[in-house]
N, C-alpha and C positions, 0 to 999 in steps of 0.2 A: 504494500500500500504506500503510495507516494506521500511524502511529508508535505505540509503547507508550503506555498511558494517561497516565503521568506526563509524557511528552513532549508529548502532546496538550494537557494542561492548561497546561504551561509556555508553550506557544506560542499559547494562547487559541483553539484551533480545536476543542476538545472541546465537548460539549453544555453542560457546566456544571461549575464548581468541582471538577474531578476529582482533584486531588491530595489525598491523605489528610492531614488536619490533625492535628498533634501535640495531645495532650491539653491542653497548656498554652494552645493557641490555640482550644480548642473553644468558648469563649464570645465569640469575636470578633464584632463587629457586622457586618451586611451592608454592602455598598457603598452610598454615598449614593443616595437615591431620585431618580428623574428623573420629571418630570411629563409628558414627551412619550410618545407611543405609536407602535407597539404594543410589547408585551413578548414573550410567546410569539410567535415570528416568524410573521407572516401572520395573527395572531389578532385578537380583539376584546375589549373590556372585559367581564368577567363581571358579571352583575347581583348586587346585594346579596342574600345568602341563597341564591344559585343552587347553590353548592357548599360547604355549611357545614362539611364535613369537612376542608377544606383548611387546612393549617397552614404557617407560615413559621418556619424555624429561624434562630437567631442565627449559625449557622455559614455562612449564605449559601445554604442549600438549602431545598427544600420537603419536604412529607410529607403524610400523611393520617391521620386518627384511625382506628386499627384497633380500639381500645377507647377509652372516654372518657378513660382515663388512660394510653394507650399509643399512640405514633406509629409508623407504618411508614414507613421512608425507605430511602435507599441506604446501604450500608456505607461507601462512599467519602466520605460526608458526615460521618461521626461517628467513625470509627476503631474501635479494639479494644474488646472487652467490658470494662466497668469500672464502678465507682461514679462518677457524674458529675453534679455539681450546677451546672455553669456554662453549660449550654445553655438558652437562653430559647426557648420555643415560643409563638408568637403566632397567635391564631385569633379568629373571631367577626365579621370584617368583610372585605370585599374591599379596603378602604382601611386600610393598616397604620397610618395616623395617626388613624384614627377613634376616637372615644370609646367605640365599641362593641367595639373590639379588646381582647382579654384576653391577658395573657402569664403563663405558668406555667413554673417552672423544672423541669429534669430532675432525676432522682435516680440513674438507671442507664442504661447503654447496653449493648445486646446486639448483637454483630456476628455475621453468619452464619458458622457453623463452616466452615472450609476456604476462606474468602475470601482470595484472594491478589492481586486486582486485575482479574481477568477472570472473568466468571460469578459466581454466588452473591452478587450485589451487592444484598443487603438487610440491614436492621438495624432494631432496635426501640429506642425511647426510652421509658423509664418516667417518668411525671410525678409531681410532688409532690402533686398533687390533680387530680381529673377536670375536664374541660371539660363544661359543660352544652350540648353540641352533638351532632348526629347523627354516627354513625360510618359508615365506608365498608366494606362487606363485600368480601371478596376471592374471586376465582374459585377453586374447589377442583378443577376439571378443565378440560380444554381446550375445552369447548363454546363458550366466548365468545372464544376466542383468534383471532378473524377478524372481518372486516367493517370498519366505521369506528369509530374511537376518539376520545374527547375527551382533550385534555391541557390543563392549567392551571398557572399559576405566576406568580410575581412576578419572573421572571428577565430577563436582558439582552434588549434589542431589537436587538442587533447593534452597538450603539454603545459598549458597555462599561458601560452604566448599568443597575443594578437598578431595579425599578419600584415605585411606591407602590401602584398598583391591580392587582388580580388580572386576568390575561388568560386567554383560552381560545382553543382552535383545534381543528379536526377533522383527523385524519390517518388514512389507510387502512392496513390490514394489508399487509405485504410478506413474501412467503414466504421460507423459509430459503435456498432455492436462489438466488434473486435477491439477497438480502442478502449471502449468502456470497461472491458474485462480487466485491462491493465490499470485503468484509472477510475475505479468504481465510485470514488467519493469526490473527485475533483473535476472530471470532465463535464463541460456544459455543452451538450450536443447542439443546442439551438444557436450557440455563439461561436462554436469552434469546429475545425476540420482537422483530421489527423492524416499524417503521411509519414512514410519511412519504410525501410526494409526491416521486417521483423527479425531477420537474422542478424541485425546490427550492421556495422561497418560504414554506413552512409547516413548522414543527417546533419542538422545544424548543431552548433556548439557555442560555448560562451563567446560573446561578442557579435554573434549573428542576430541577436534579438532585434525586433523591429523591422528587419529586412523583409523583402517580399518573397512569397512563393508564387510562381507564375507559370503560365503555359501559353501555347499558341491558340488563338481563337479560330473560327472558321475561315477567316480571311488571311490567316497566317501571321497575324500580329500578336505581340506579347500582351497578355492581360493578367492582372494581379488577382489571385484567388485567395491568398492567405497572407498573414503577417506572422513571422516567427514569434511565438509566445512562450511556451514552456514545455517541460517534459522531464522524465526521470532518466538521468544519465545522458551521455554524449554519444549518440549512435549506439546506445546499449542494446544488446540482443533482447527482443521481446517487447521493447518499449518504443512505440512510434513517437514522432514529434507532434506537438499540439500547436495549431496555428489558428489565429483569429479568422473566422469565416467572413471574408470581406463582403460577399454578396448579401449577407444578412444585414449589414450596416451601410450599404451603399448610399441609400437616401440620406441617412444621418450624416455620413461623411461629406456628401455634397452640400448639404445645408450648412454644416459647420465651416467648410472651406469658403463658402460664399460670404460668410459672416466675418471672416478675419480681415 
C-alpha cells in the first residue's frame, strides 16, 4: 500500500519532487546536472527540436507550453494561487546549458481549485513574456486516453541526479482496474490516468513531475493527455505511473488560462 504523497516524497520513492514547496522556496535551483544517462528511466536522449514545447522549471519540475506565455504543470510543483515572480522557466533546447536555451520569469501561479494532494494535480504559470516556441494542445475528451504515450523530462535517472539533456520514453496505457489494485487507497480514477510497463524499467522519475504525457492525434500532431503526478517507486516493477487526466480538466484549464 503506497504511503501518502508527502511520505513518498520524503523517502524518495515518488515519481518526482512531490512535496509542495513553500512560496519562499519557489525559485530554488534544480539539483546539479549529471552528464550520464538515461534520465526518464529506460529512455533515450531527445533530438534537438523534437519536443519544442517542453519546459524546465527552477522548482525542479517540468511542464509544457499551453500558450506561448502560459505553462501547464503539476500543482504539487508550484503551490497555491498567487502572484509569483521567482520561478524561472527555461525552454528552447534539449540541452539546458545550450546557448539556444531561453529563460523567462513567472508572474503568477494558478493552482487547480480543490487540490489537496490527490487528484486535481494541475497548475498554470503565467510568464512575463511569451516564448517564440510551439505550444502543446491538450486533449478535450477521452478519445486519446489509451494506447502508447510519450513522456519526456530532465529528471532523475534513479541515481539522484537531475539531467542536463532532455530524455524521452514510451509507456503504455494501464486501465483503472489494474492501476487501482496497486493503489487501492490513493488513486482517483475520475482525475487520473495510469501508464507504464508493469514489468518496470521504463517510466518517469524524480524531476519529471509536471511534465506532459502525450501522443499523436488523428492528424499526426502531438496532444497532451496527462501530467506527471505521482507513483510508488521509479519505474518499479508492478507499479504504473499516475498522471493527471488532462481531458477531465480541459475546460477548467482553458478558463483559468484565459483569466491570467
